[in-house]
N, C-alpha and C positions, 0 to 999 in steps of 0.2 A: 587399702586406698581405692577410690573410685576414679583416680586420675591415670591416664595412659597417654603415650605419645600418639601422634596422628600425622598423616601426610596431607598437607594443605596446598591446593592449587588455586590461586586467587581467581584466575580467569584463563580459559583456553586461548583467548585472543592475545595474551601477553607472553606466551611461551612457544617453544618450537618442538619439533619431533625428537630432537636429542634429549631435551629435558624430560619429555614424556617417556622416553625409553629408560631413562634413569629412574623415573618414578615407578615404572613397571618392574624394574629389577629390585627396587626397595620393597615393593608389594610382594614379590615372590619370596623374599627373604623373611618377611613378616606377614604370614598368612592371616593373622588376626588384626592387622593394622587398620585403624579407622582412616577413611579417605574422605576429604572434604574438598569441594570445588564449587566455585561460583559458575552457574550455568544460566544462559538465556536471561540475564538480568535486564538488558535492554536490547531492542532490535538492532541498534548500531553495533553493539559488541558481538551479538550473535552473527550478524552479517560478516563481520571481520573474521570470525572463526571459520565461517564457510569459505571465505576467500583463501584463508591459510591452509585449511585441511580438506576442503571440498565436501564437507559434511557438517552436521550440527554438533554442538558441544557434547551432547549426550552420546552421539554416535562415536565421537572421538574417544571418549572415556571407555566405551564398549570395545573399540578396536584395540586399545592398549590394556585391556583386562583390568580396568580401574572402576568398573561399574558392577557392584554386587550388593549384598545385603549389609555391608559395612560402609556404604557410600552415603555421604550427606550432600545432597544437591541443594546448594543455597540459592534461593530466589526461584528460578524456573518460571519466570513471568511470560516468556514467549516460546513455550514448548510446542512442538509439532505433534500431531496425532501419533506419528510413529515413534517420537521421543517418549511419549507417555506409555506406549506399549512396551518399549525397552525397559523403562523404569519399573513398570509393574512386574515384568518377568524377572528382573534382577533382584527385586526386594529392597531397592534403594529407597531412601526417604527424602521428601522435599522439606527444606527448611524455610519456612515462611517468615519474612521480615517486613511486615506491613508498613510501619512508620518510615523505614528506610526507602522502601519502594515508592511511597507517596511523595517523598521529598526529592528523590534523585533519579528514579526510573521512569519509564514511559508506560507503566502499568503494574499490576500485581497479580499474583497467582490466584486462581479461582478455586477456593477450597471445596466448593460444591462439585466442581468438575473432578477434583482429586478423589472425592468420595465415589463418584460414578466410575472412575477409572480404577478404583480400589488401590490407590497409591497412598501409603501412610505419610502423615505430615507431622512436623514439629513446629513450634513457634520460637523465634529468637529475635534479637534486637539488631544484629549486624553492627553493633558497636555504637558508641555515643555520638560519633562525628556525624553519621548520617541519620540516626534515629532520634537522637536527643535524650536517650534513656538507656539505663542498664537493667531496667525492671522488666523481667519476663512476664510478671503478672499484669503489668500495665499493657504490654503488647497483647497479651491474651484477651484482655478486656476490649481493647480497640478492635481486635480481629473479630470478636464475637459481634460487636455492634456493626462493623463494616460489612461483614458477609451476610448479615441478617437484615440489612437496612431495607430491603425490598420484600421481605417475607411478611406473612400475616401473623396471626397469634402464635403459631407453632414455628420455632426457629428452624431454618434450613440446616444450620450447623449448631448443634445443641451445646449448652454450657458444659456438659460432661465430655463431649468430644473435644472442645477447646481445652478443657482441663487436662485431658489425656495427652494433648499436644505439648504440655509443659511438664509432664510428670512421667508416666509409664512409657510413652512413645520415645522420648529421648533416651530413657534407660535401655529400651530394646535395641535401638540402633547403636548404642555404645556398648552393647553386650553385657550390661550390668543389671539386667532386669531381675535376676535371681537375688540380688542383694539391695536393690534400690528402686525407686520409682513408684512405689505404692506402700501402704501401711499393711504389712502382713507379718505373721509370726516367722522369725528367722531372718528377716531383712534388717538392714541398718536402721537405727532409729534416727533418721534425718527429718526433723520436724520443725515447722514454723507455726507459731500460734499468733492469731490476730485478735485484737480487741473487737468485741462485738457490741453494737449499740441497740440490739434488739433482744428481748427476753425469749422470744420463740422464733426460730427459723425453720421453716418447713423443708427448704431445699438448700442445704449448706453450700453445695457446689455452685448453684445458680447465684446465691448471695455473694460468694467469693468472686465470681467472674464479673457480675454486673455492678457490684458496689464500686462507686467512683473513688472512694478514699478509705484505706484501711491502715490502721496503725499496728505495727509489729509489737507484740507483747513479749514473746520469748522465742529463742532459737536453740534447738538441740541438734548437734552433729555427732553421729556415731554414738549416740547414747549419752553424750556429755553436754552439759549446759554451757552454751557460749554466751547467750543473752537470756536473762531470767527476770521477769517482771520489769523489763526495760532497763535492766542494769547489767553491764558486761561483767562476766566472771573472769577469773584470772587466766591470762594467756601467756605462754612462753614464746615471745616474739623471736628471740634469738634461736630457739630450737626450730621454729617454723621456717625461718630463713635458711638455717643450716640444711634442713631436709630438702628444701626447694632447690638449693644450689647443687646438692648431690644428684637429684633427679635430672636436672639440666645437663650436668656433666656426663652422666651415664647415657642419656639419650644421644648426646653429641658423639660420644665415643662409639656407640653402636652403629649409628648412621654412617660415620666416616669409615668404619671397618667394612660395612656392607658395600658402600659405593666403590671403595678401593678394590 
């Protein structure tokens, strides 16, 4: 499976030192645990974090040993120069949610600046409520257009870089890059096939990112056909639900034992 438990802190402005100490204890017990946190989404929220802790969200995570190469920093729209330096040294990833930022925040992260600071990034939706979509590919397309809107013929952020932000980069931060995230011998066969309306495509990645509308033709997960020629193959819904409930129960038991 490519699914694993994670520790999620929605916002540093909504929790206290006691909860952070508990999160720190959980992280010590699970040294490979993925850590997710909303940081610097708006200036107001970041200001509230400073009032509570006397430092930025990124500095708070650093203080409680929650900033490392397994940390996903969601948004990061109002980062300070010193925040970016901490992120770069830690190996943490910025999770860019453009549509959500444009509808609910007071700005969005500058992917060009992230490149300059050598901070790796991924692209996500932040959920349907704020972004209006669950489509990561749609978000990738919007991000490509938005961050290159003032560029000349050569994009500042290339289609390949945007594509990496929805494929290999997420695999790296989740620690599954050896089995997912790219098409290579020995990796899981997780593939999506799209219908193509052109007989000859010189740059498939550019076509995929820039094309405004693409129809999914087939989906393969773990080498098994889930959707083939736009027809769903047989799925054991009862078995899927049973396995899901087992994972939830196991994670709950593990966390309760560690906190106790």
